[in-house]
C-alpha positions, 0 to 999 in steps of 0.5 A: 500500499505504501508503494501505491501511496508513493506512486500516487504522491509522485503522480500528484507531484508530477501533475502539480509540477506540470500544472505550475509549468503550464500556469507559468507558461500561460502567465508568461505568454499573457505578459508577453501579449500584454507587452505587444498590446501596449506597444501596439497601443502606443503605435496607434496613438501615435498614428492617431496624433498623426491623422489628427495633424493631417486632418488639421492640414487638410482643413487649412487647405480646405478653408484656403480653397473655400476663401479662394473660391468665394474670391473668384466667384466675387471677381467673376460676378464683378466682371459680368456686372455692367461696367459703364464708361464715357468715351469720346465726350465733347461739348461745344458752347454756342451762342446763336444771334437770335436764340438762347445759348446752349451747350451741345454735348455728345459722346459714347457710353460703353458697357464693358461688362457682360450684364445689361445696364438699365436706366443709363443716365448721363448727368451734364453739369454746366459751369461758368468758372466755379458757379453751377449754371445748369444740370441736365439729365440725359436718359439713354436706353438700356445698354447691353453687355459689351455694347455701346450707346451714343448721345448728342444733346443740346442743353439751353442755359443762361451765361457763358460755359467754361466747363462741363462735367458729365457723369454716369449712373445706371441700375 
């Protein structure tokens, strides 16, 4: 019986040693896996930080492109808008013998824009030295984009004209 007890104790001892060895191996593997996971976690955090920096840089580029797009849209709208200018405008002061004096004002209004200019008005101001003698509005028809309109008008006034100013307005 004693032999049986020794064999049983020996078997228990062997099983216990093998069990401890297995548990130690499992523990060592778990520690190794935990270290690998910690390293992988660090790598993922670094990658996440790098992606955050890239996202910030990309958002900065998007903001710059949106600003540039708004600027170009505004510039494009301004280029399309009606853009009038007076060219080849002249005036002559006329004093006929038996009629009232008048200033003959003539010239061309050019629309350099692409949109139509509506209700075009040339305002003529006649001066004798620094004194305003008369203001007259000359209404032209609408001027299409990239087109022109001509005017030739006699404006009666009292006095002697020394200068004539011409201004444009439209809607």
